[in-house]
C-alpha positions in Angstrom: 3.5 -10.0 -6.8 3.4 -11.2 -10.3 0.4 -10.5 -12.6 -0.2 -13.3 -15.2 -2.5 -11.2 -17.3 -6.0 -12.0 -17.6 -7.2 -12.7 -21.2 -9.6 -11.1 -21.2 -9.1 -9.6 -17.8 -11.8 -10.6 -15.2 -13.4 -7.5 -14.1 -14.0 -7.0 -10.4 -17.5 -8.2 -9.7 -19.7 -5.7 -7.9 -22.7 -7.3 -6.2 -25.6 -5.5 -4.7 -27.9 -7.2 -2.2 -30.9 -5.3 -0.8 -31.9 -5.9 2.7 -35.5 -5.2 3.9 -35.6 -2.2 6.3 -36.0 -3.1 9.9 -37.6 -1.0 12.6 -35.8 -1.0 15.9 -37.0 0.7 19.1 -34.6 3.5 20.3 -31.8 2.9 17.7 -30.9 1.1 14.5 -29.6 -2.3 15.0 -26.6 -3.8 13.2 -28.5 -5.7 10.6 -27.1 -4.7 7.4 -24.3 -7.0 6.5 -25.9 -7.5 3.1 -26.8 -3.8 2.7 -24.8 -2.1 0.0 -22.2 0.6 0.6 -21.1 3.3 -1.9 -17.6 3.0 -3.4 -15.6 6.1 -4.6 -17.4 6.4 -7.8 -20.9 6.2 -6.2 -21.4 2.6 -7.2 -22.6 0.0 -4.7 -20.7 -2.9 -3.2 -21.6 -5.8 -1.0 -20.8 -4.7 2.6 -19.6 -8.2 3.4 -16.3 -7.1 1.8 -15.7 -5.1 5.0 -16.1 -8.1 7.4 -12.3 -8.0 7.8 -12.7 -5.0 10.3 -15.4 -6.6 12.5 -12.9 -8.5 14.7 -10.5 -5.5 15.0 -13.5 -3.3 16.0 -14.7 -5.8 18.7 -11.3 -6.0 20.1 -11.0 -2.2 20.3 -14.4 -2.0 21.9 -13.3 -4.8 24.5 -10.3 -2.7 25.2 -12.5 0.4 25.7 -10.8 2.1 22.8 -13.9 2.3 20.6 -17.6 2.9 21.2 -18.4 3.0 17.5 -20.1 0.3 15.2 -18.5 -3.3 14.9 -20.7 -4.6 11.9 -19.5 -4.6 8.4 -22.3 -2.4 6.8 -21.7 0.4 9.3 -17.8 0.1 8.9 -18.2 0.6 5.1 -18.8 4.3 5.2 -16.1 6.8 4.8 -14.3 7.8 8.0 -14.2 11.3 9.5 -11.4 13.3 11.3 -13.6 12.8 14.3 -13.5 9.0 14.1 -9.7 9.3 14.0 -9.6 11.4 17.1 -11.9 9.1 19.0 -9.7 6.1 18.3 -6.5 8.1 19.1 -7.7 9.3 22.3 -7.6 5.7 23.8 -5.0 4.0 21.5 -2.3 6.5 21.9 -3.5 8.2 25.2 -4.4 11.6 24.0 -6.1 14.1 26.3 -9.8 13.7 26.4 -12.8 16.0 27.1 -14.1 19.4 26.1 -12.1 22.6 26.0 -14.7 24.7 27.6 -13.8 27.6 25.1 -14.0 27.9 21.4 -10.8 27.1 19.5 -10.4 27.3 15.8 -13.7 25.7 14.4 -14.2 23.6 17.6 -17.1 24.3 19.9 -16.5 24.8 23.6 -18.6 21.7 24.3 -17.1 19.5 21.5 -16.3 16.1 23.2 -13.1 15.8 21.1 -12.0 19.4 21.7 -8.9 18.5 23.9 -7.8 15.7 21.6 -7.9 17.7 18.6 -5.9 20.6 20.1 -3.3 18.2 21.1 -3.2 16.4 17.8 -2.7 19.8 15.9 -0.1 21.0 18.3 1.8 17.8 17.9 1.3 17.9 14.1 -0.5 14.6 14.1 -3.3 16.4 12.3 -3.1 19.4 9.9 -5.6 22.4 10.1 -5.7 23.7 6.5 -6.9 27.3 6.5 -7.1 27.2 10.3 -10.1 24.8 10.3 -9.7 21.3 11.6 -13.0 20.1 10.0 -13.6 17.2 12.4 -16.7 16.0 10.6 -15.1 16.1 7.2 -13.8 12.9 5.5 -10.5 11.6 6.6 -8.0 10.8 3.8 -5.7 8.0 3.7 -2.9 10.5 3.8 -4.3 12.1 7.0 -4.5 8.7 8.7 -1.0 7.8 7.5 0.4 11.0 9.1 -1.6 10.7 12.3 -0.6 7.2 13.2 3.0 7.4 12.2 3.6 10.7 14.1 1.7 9.5 17.1 3.5 6.2 17.2 7.0 7.6 17.5 8.0 7.1 13.8 9.0 10.8 13.1 12.6 9.9 12.7 11.7 7.5 9.8 9.3 10.1 8.2 11.9 12.9 8.4 14.5 10.7 6.7 12.1 9.8 3.9 11.0 13.4 3.4 14.7 14.4 2.9 15.0 11.7 0.0 18.1 12.3 -1.8 20.7 10.1 -3.7 24.4 9.8 -3.1 24.9 12.7 -5.3 22.7 14.9 -3.2 20.2 15.0 -6.1 16.6 16.0 -5.0 13.4 14.4 -6.6 9.9 15.7 -6.8 8.0 13.8 -4.3 4.1 13.5 -4.1 2.2 15.0 -1.3 2.2 12.6 1.7 5.3 10.6 0.3 7.1 10.0 3.6 4.2 9.2 5.7 2.8 6.8 3.1 5.9 4.8 3.0 6.4 4.6 6.8 2.7 3.5 7.3 3.1 0.9 4.7 6.3 -0.4 6.2 4.8 -0.4 9.6 2.1 -2.8 8.3 -0.8 -0.2 9.0 -2.3 -0.4 5.5 -4.3 -3.3 4.1 -4.6 -4.6 0.6 -8.1 -5.6 -0.6 -8.1 -9.0 -2.2 -8.3 -9.1 -6.0 -12.0 -9.9 -6.0 -12.6 -6.5 -4.2 -9.9 -4.4 -6.0 -12.8 -1.9 -7.0 -12.6 -0.8 -3.4 -9.0 0.4 -3.5 -8.3 4.1 -3.2 -5.4 6.4 -3.5 -4.0 8.0 -0.3 -5.5 11.4 -1.4 -9.0 9.9 -1.3 -11.3 9.2 1.7 -10.4 6.3 3.9 -13.2 4.0 4.8 -14.1 3.6 8.5 -13.2 -0.3 8.3 -9.6 0.5 7.2 -9.1 3.2 9.9 -10.4 0.7 12.7 -7.9 -1.8 11.4 -5.1 0.7 11.4 -6.0 1.6 15.0 -6.0 -2.1 16.0 -2.6 -2.5 14.4 -1.4 0.6 16.1 -2.2 -1.0 19.5 0.2 -3.9 18.7 3.0 -1.4 17.6 2.4 0.6 20.9 3.0 -2.7 23.0 6.0 -4.2 20.8 7.7 -1.1 19.5 8.4 0.3 16.1 8.9 -2.6 13.6 12.4 -3.2 12.1 11.2 -2.3 8.5 10.5 1.2 9.9 13.7 1.5 12.0 15.5 0.6 8.8 14.1 3.7 7.1 16.0 5.9 9.6 19.2 4.7 8.0 18.0 5.2 4.4 20.9 5.9 2.1 21.4 5.2 -1.6 24.3 5.7 -4.0 24.4 8.3 -6.7 21.8 7.3 -9.3 23.2 7.0 -12.8 22.0 10.3 -14.7 20.5 8.0 -17.4 18.2 6.3 -14.7 17.2 9.5 -12.9 13.9 10.0 -15.0 13.0 6.3 -14.4 13.5 6.6 -10.6 11.6 9.8 -10.6 8.6 8.2 -12.3 8.7 5.4 -9.9 8.8 7.8 -6.7 5.9 9.7 -8.1 3.6 6.7 -7.9 3.8 6.5 -3.9 0.3 6.8 -2.6 -1.2 4.5 -5.2 -2.6 1.1 -3.9 -1.8 -2.4 -4.9 -4.2 -3.6 -7.7 -3.8 -7.0 -9.3 -3.4 -6.6 -13.0 -3.0 -3.0 -12.6 -0.5 -0.8 -14.6 -2.1 2.6 -14.6 -3.1 5.5 -12.3 -6.8 5.2 -13.0 -9.1 2.5 -14.5 -8.4 3.5 -18.1 -5.2 1.5 -18.7 -4.1 1.6 -22.4 -3.7 -2.3 -22.2 -7.2 -2.9 -20.8 -9.5 -1.6 -18.1 -8.7 -2.3 -14.6 -10.8 -2.4 -11.4 -9.3 0.7 -9.8 -6.2 3.0 -10.2 -3.1 1.4 -9.0 -0.4 -1.2 -9.8 0.8 -4.7 -9.2 4.5 -5.3 -9.1 5.1 -5.7 -12.7 2.4 -3.3 -13.8 4.5 -0.5 -11.8 7.6 -1.5 -13.6 5.7 -1.5 -17.0 4.2 1.9 -16.3 7.6 3.4 -15.2 9.3 2.2 -18.5 6.5 3.0 -20.9 5.5 6.5 -19.8 9.0 8.0 -20.2 10.4 9.8 -23.2 11.8 6.9 -25.1 13.3 9.1 -27.8 15.6 10.6 -24.9 16.1 7.5 -22.9 17.6 5.5 -25.7 20.3 4.3 -23.4 17.9 2.2 -21.4 16.5 -0.9 -22.7 13.0 -1.7 -22.1 12.1 -4.9 -20.1 10.3 -7.7 -22.0 6.7 -7.8 -21.9 4.2 -6.9 -19.2 4.6 -9.7 -16.5 7.2 -10.8 -14.1 7.5 -13.9 -16.1 8.4 -12.1 -19.4 10.6 -9.5 -17.9 12.7 -12.3 -16.0 13.1 -14.9 -18.8 13.0 -12.4 -21.8 16.1 -11.7 -23.9 16.4 -8.0 -22.8 18.6 -7.1 -20.0 21.5 -9.0 -18.5 21.1 -11.3 -15.4 23.1 -10.3 -12.4 23.3 -11.3 -8.8 20.8 -9.3 -6.8 23.7 -8.1 -4.5 24.9 -6.1 -7.5 21.7 -4.3 -8.3 22.0 -0.6 -8.8 19.3 2.1 -9.3 17.2 1.2 -12.2 17.8 -2.5 -12.2 15.2 -5.0 -11.5 15.2 -7.4 -8.5 13.1 -10.7 -8.7 11.8 -12.7 -5.9 10.5 -16.4 -5.5 9.4 -18.8 -2.8 12.6 -20.8 -3.1 15.0 -17.9 -3.3 17.8 -18.4 -5.7 16.7 -22.0 -6.4 13.4 -20.6 -7.8 13.2 -21.3 -11.6 13.2 -18.1 -13.6 9.7 -18.8 -14.9 8.3 -18.9 -11.4 9.3 -15.6 -10.1 6.4 -14.3 -8.0 7.4 -10.6 -7.2 9.6 -8.0 -8.8 10.8 -4.5 -7.8 12.9 -1.5 -9.0 16.3 -1.3 -7.3 17.4 2.1 -5.6 20.9 0.7 -4.8 22.3 -0.4 -1.6 19.6 -2.9 -1.0 16.9 -0.5 -1.2 13.9 -1.2 -3.6 10.7 0.6 -4.7 7.9 -1.7 -5.6 4.1 -2.1 -5.5 3.5 -4.8 -2.9 0.4 -6.6 -1.6 2.0 -7.1 1.8 2.4 -3.3 1.9 -0.9 -2.4 0.4 0.6 -0.3 -2.4 3.8 1.4 -3.7 6.5 1.7 -0.9 10.3 1.6 -0.3 11.6 -1.5 1.5 14.9 -2.6 2.6 15.7 -6.1 1.3 16.8 -7.5 4.7 13.5 -6.5 6.2 11.3 -7.4 3.3 11.7 -10.9 2.0 15.4 -11.9 2.1 14.8 -15.7 1.7 12.8 -14.9 -1.5 15.6 -13.1 -3.3 16.3 -14.7 -6.7 18.3 -12.5 -9.1 18.5 -9.1 -10.7 18.6 -7.8 -14.3 20.2 -4.6 -15.6 19.0 -2.8 -18.7 21.6 -0.1 -19.4 22.5 -0.4 -23.0 26.3 -0.6 -23.7 26.8 -2.6 -20.3 26.6 -5.9 -22.0 22.8 -5.4 -22.4 21.5 -6.3 -25.9 18.8 -4.4 -27.5 15.8 -6.3 -28.9 12.7 -5.6 -30.9 9.2 -5.6 -29.4 8.8 -9.3 -30.2 8.0 -12.3 -28.0 11.1 -13.8 -26.5 9.5 -17.3 -26.5 7.0 -19.0 -28.7 5.2 -20.3 -25.7 2.8 -18.2 -23.7 3.6 -17.3 -20.1 2.7 -20.3 -17.9 -0.1 -19.9 -15.3 2.2 -20.7 -12.3 0.9 -20.3 -8.8 1.7 -16.9 -7.2 3.5 -16.8 -3.9 2.1 -14.3 -1.3 4.4 -11.5 -0.4 5.6 -11.2 3.2 3.7 -8.9 5.4 5.3 -7.0 8.2 4.3 -8.7 11.5 2.6 -6.4 13.9 2.6 -7.8 17.4 -0.8 -7.5 19.3 -1.8 -6.7 22.8 -2.7 -9.7 25.0 -6.0 -11.1 23.9 -6.2 -9.1 20.6 -6.6 -10.8 17.5 -3.7 -10.9 15.0 -3.8 -8.3 12.2 -5.5 -9.6 9.1 -2.9 -10.0 6.5 -3.8 -9.3 2.8 -5.0 -12.5 1.0 -2.6 -14.1 -1.4 -3.0 -12.9 -4.9 -4.5 -15.7 -6.9 -2.8 -16.9 -10.0 -4.4 -17.6 -13.2 -6.9 -20.4 -12.8 -7.7 -19.3 -9.3 -5.1 -21.3 -7.4 -3.2 -19.8 -4.5 0.2 -20.4 -3.3 0.9 -20.9 0.4 2.3 -17.9 2.4 6.1 -17.7 2.5 7.9 -16.9 5.7 8.2 -13.2 6.3 
């Protein structure tokens, strides 16, 4: 989605509400919706930010797939590998019970013994150094791998792990690249609303129990309805040879897979050179800005720099030549709007970097971060136009000056489509990421997926 830059940027508000301690007979009761929970940096956040997981947790409990907590405060903690095994035992029908003998670092009477041995054998779960570490934190990358493998998406994972262009060129891919993309295209990952962006984490960081529970609930829907079309498309992934001049550009974009969607974000941590952001990560135009502004411009002189920082400036500026989106090649930018080709240029609400052959890499709220999508399964009705920036291809060079005397308008921002995840009978629908608010706090309606 577009980011109409805040001036000054509104920082994410971290609230802390203290709840008086309560004494319960036998066990602690679920009283702490207002109790603070630690974020990745050790600060505290209002546990109400995790209420989105309460309904999925209750649905899983009714389905006898979860016996853990269902209140927001308890779901705010970091998940463990054991939590994952408990959920997978029921959701994907893994073996249950004790092993009766020691295995790796699993005791004979560990209740998840059979499940974890099955998960390691099937490569759902890794055992670095031979130890499973059931009570260690579960990372987002761990969860991506476990669910995509267990849900029968290995074909898509294998295809993305062999990422090549049409010339057979290899790229340096970050750890967890393939499963991160497949999990996001399957709709398993959630984007926190902009007010809670401080809670966003990279895939290499611990995943909260709330997010794991939501993944499990969405996995139940996939088990019933089958693998989504957006994931099946990944099995046919193929792109043309990338113009050598754009290879560094595409490499920098691929290297950001694993980062979350952060509204107003254009950097991998909170110390953006433009101004501080709530968490490391990118919005759609922020990813483009990062990719173009962290390269070796002294070498990449054949590539023009898109105008400004926002989707608006990049689509209406005097840099780049506008082309039909069907002609977009690797390194071109593809723009979206809620009226498709009829959307005024100044009202583009999302943008992406083309990989060619209708494939794009982008930071999407609907995908919960940086992903690779096929246009026919992403937002085909929202396709507007594309721009090419290769100098010498009819693309003028331009100084770093405003393209218009008027500031970027605070147009409402259309929410991006979310891959629908069918649910079992009686289960609640997955909670889609909230639309990103535009400047002034207004929100545009959800466009059709």
